[in-house]
Steps between C-alpha positions, in 0.01 A plus 500: 500500500431127484550346158182342361713204386631434851365211700325724754354702218365183343343402832335840522364484147368150554332610823314776315349240268399293803364781712159342551661189648694719744173666603330164561794375706502816713125474556531137607803522728516864614126555540310171536752320723544774767127576490411133551745474789362817663146362479600168658691674780200726562279193542744353750507823699120524503480177696704641787195629692319167476813310598554727800150430626548125452860445611616813680737779392829309513375190319312711244812701415704181469246331270462814287876540462537136399219533248657813351836325460327202336308733266814683389690177454209345312461790255862605444653154520434209267135600456252392234444865406867568426537167320208584270633851433841350425367242255269745323772759442748231396267389221404858411859622477620190319236527229468879474874559491552283193156540339662704221616166359138437392507795255717516186482880497631521854769243423614712204501807723705337776736329257562832330636652820878487558469269802633149531242227543667382820487850650135542404417170666690596814328840522150357466580210735646722772224757468244224550667416832524864611132565420417229754768533764516877549125534575528186716778657711315831526175329599673285761681805640178700538324198649780451753464863611128440552577179689759675718244770587272223625776318693491226239873463436762301683812314398311185411250681277775695319685173437186346350445804275859499370490126433168545317656765274762254389246218454264720298784620280586137426135427420486805277808399301367147448157612376649798310736279304227246437280772349794628294564152361133471401541828305819385330340176377176651367401772255184650649340582832243220494758228442725654765222475756432140403870420513534650848207292623663190354821580689299538823281192464693248293695333781183476707320337203777245448520414869123475518494256207772294664305494827160401358645229277709351778197505728288333231747237379731424791386303804795590717517873427489714816269790422557669837867567428459637148492878463345613172618856558779618267854499632663743256228765499600837651167508681544158660860581594384826656231315693754249632747773586245694705370187672562550872565127543795497258840471667797725429669239282186452292458876459857545379444221248185671366675839479773341288237330281316828442822683419611234252148494350506878449852501353426216256174652376665841470788353299266304270287813450807699399617232256153484343497881478831501312388220267148634442444592129389861444222390268342271763266773633143374478596136458348242730832344593830672432719190467368230267692228681294556814162450330492120473673454837253721688209351306588142593586589860157659540290243315631191680421597863169661397396183317594286799304733728191470280546124494505492880179705517322251274649208694343639817165542329493140374655361823808363327740378767750248360582363847144365526388448138515619140148639465493813287845464344371576150343824616836604644687412180248695293535799735880495465483490120240778488701719739818459294318592177316800643796625703736486202245670275427785743867577561577495129213741434646734764842471339373587152209731591300300246231237551640308205810433707307233692586250228868592473810337657352149521834361613465703820172320563670165449786592734260626769282191463798266520634668815154502659456130426850422630442682828161333541667161453776592746242555773261223395761224487753647743775488237752665733414262791390784725216310662689175544815662638650352815865591563772258590573529874864583422386816318307633802642730766192500725124453480184661634219248557167661591186285543192720470384613846684217669453488879268799494320578823166667436426676174587836658861404564775695325842371406773738600876525475724613786782729385741656748242495776219639283194340350472518124172355378560628145787259434404178322498204732793284406733782394730391781466128421810328367435128463817309424344156441455570129495128422180449698319803356604425142412134549157589636443746214593247235295221657192721560502637146526152353210374713283804434557482125427128506172544685391808307648481148531826307214564263253284691223622725591475868254273680548461873417161641336555839594147605867544412749534781692782333498851641696761303623805689679801357852606588722778367864411440775754433826353374793733564750384240874522543504713184307769689169433324176440691251247361148506646252216451160402639484126573214265581594245763293192591520531879333159542770323300748299709805587294408869498461479877855371536633795302282743697620359834858583409413843357253624761693333779815694414620787714524732198133448412378562853703817544398630159129419518405462867611824660459376860804274464740795463689677777405833344133436569557454872689828513201700377239284674646539847656844519508783246438874478319491167190294571249413767485120515203293612532121497226243549470123518182307423286370218410852377172475693632426848820704547730590787716811490869432568732710713840608367696242701260228384544602135877460515484157664222374272688608187805315628286186542342556157837518326614183677181318392533626143818295463269193489263666254471364147237456230365159605476568874308822440278339236391224735415738787235752594646805675424499871502878492687797361720786608383834364705822509373851435758772424355851504625856493354846455539645152395816322179431312433774250558861600320539828455170681691206634441132446637169617686271263476132592695204370374162615700177512382151590678175592334162536565291812473129415439210741858380444641834623587350838699788649249766397203304629676421828569869557143598404367246749731643763350844433149359503428615144482163325154355426452127451162573340413774254222636720427539869174317566414741782476787249263323260125554491427277200660354187319525168607260222404515132562224247485576127453129415674563169500132404123482552461816295692343210280192517185712507626697203546178303169359622292794383625458144262202458120503504494231769734711711281808464196301607685365805617849597150643459345217703747514790571875490190684375642827638790493251463781244524405134684758290552439124428131550765462773414469869673738736599261777652608832705204622654685794462362849495708816529414868534713813686336791423653838556208740830515688573134419476567126707817530776311681503232229529763227770695686745215446466486123456855369770745395502875444438555130836675446686194632362280221433733208701517175832318521761496230611150603142362485552368850235453764201687365139560599192313388356779290147356523480595866509843664499531878386819671595523867275750683645645820307576814395864520676550835825327396826681430512340153170668409676831557824404324388289204137609463180298508645197328811357333534270201656155539549194281520123524816336374437295186411140595443587866137615504327327796251233397217658699551830311493319165173332597341816640572705188457235228260561210238234431495403135154446340415134450 
């Protein structure tokens, strides 16, 4: 007979006291999981008849089998359902197993038994794992039998299921030990629950505070690269580990992190268990030394969070002014006082405790004020940081949407003959001219700070020649650290232009940012088994489809022309046209249909691209004008007359102006004492002579729209609608009309006169 004092006997006795948890675990894993899988597989099988009618027997069977495999893998692998079950039972077992520590009677009972404290801990700890893992294994086994009966198992699915078992066990241990630690530090169930929530949310709160204060106080903080999600949370690590985009090396790193996390928390929990006083049952916090530490660590980020909320309400942005600063300071003080008082009341279970431990309030207030000053005055030189070139290994320099072709274009990365449009553009960029980038960063920051001093309202002078464009810079330091900053560069500044010529003109920049310059792009654009490729040349209105041989030759010419490409040459030019590539392939879309995934890439062809243009002319694809006059029925031009509108707006502020407007324009409607004036001018050109004149000075809208370099841009007052003849090919391809623009400063005089607004005398 087994001795009751043996280890197995202790496990058995402990299991009897935790029978209801066993029952819940069996219901969840052995009943709910297989039942849920059976229902999902039944739904997949029910679609077979419909699929057969739509696709035929062979295709229907193939689609159904694939859907069944995906269903099994989705439910028995790293699924949300299993992750939730795992987390719930980890918390339940961690708290329920050691809940006897909340009761002095139970402590006396357990301490009176002839069992070592270490053995008791080990029994409860191990039983908590068995209560989860045995039902998990049983449920997975039954579910796999159901899957096998529905032809839902193969080697790949089994591999996924086994890997998921290991991952879920790691998640369980992390959360289990976190719940145990919350029990060991507190003396009642309520405080344990609050402590566990703090463990789950604290890192997120701290990172969130860091993010919002950097975004509010720092001009050169790159918000796009900052992840407010916790790094050392078991839930975030699990999410990263099950991310299908994570590589093998990254997954191994996360597995090690989760294992170390679980071991450390388990060890700390055991130490706290051994050190825990027997009389601590019912206390708020078991260890007095932790009270002020936890109190301060909670009050400071919560006060800063409240301060940020008030700052948003009163529009306090230190980079543009100091309005509302006193409201923010008051909010910080109030949050420190209230936060300290509430936590102390919880500690003492007495409302009178709100006035106790005033030194904690002073410490929390001092730390809150210090952190506020750190962000407000950049005491650690975060915002002003520019590394020495000798410290930099390589650099990523990414102007926002530089050289984009059409707003629909997608940046992609070519990896081993495959398109990856999920990779950040610039991941493969390795600029070596650190001196130029660091010099540009330092110069641009000095100029920007000089023009827009901190604490003063930013007022843009419309007559100024400056044009500030955004660029993301990633410094890869020789120490292994990455530093990300968002810079503002005056692209109209001569000195900045010199830096930009050397940076953008470099081979490393072109290959890292402009994918068409790489050999890898030609490999997938000309011949590959993964994608169907369609290539076009034109102005995105008129387009010619290229043949495979033409694509290869044109890309060769493009790469040769790109050797002459730099910032200034592109800035001073309007693209003559653009190459546009569509990469498509059939993919599974949901359970029962197929869809086409398309990645689109564009490349501008500039007038100084001599080899490309020569080849396009040889093919007969190049257009000297942006339209073919023979296709055009009429051209309709509108002019906003924005300058006239501004003058009218100023004129109607005076009584004399109102009288003049009413006399010359009696049809103008007066609303709230202000005349609603339409200053727009319209003209419809139908004569061939006029159409030919306009054909030489209009550009497709996409050729002139938003440009990072503020180069040749449209006159935004004018919009040109080119209407195609109903029987023309362009009417079928592009529709009834297409939108064009005049280049700024090149609007024909006769158009200006025809669309001008006559000011009242």
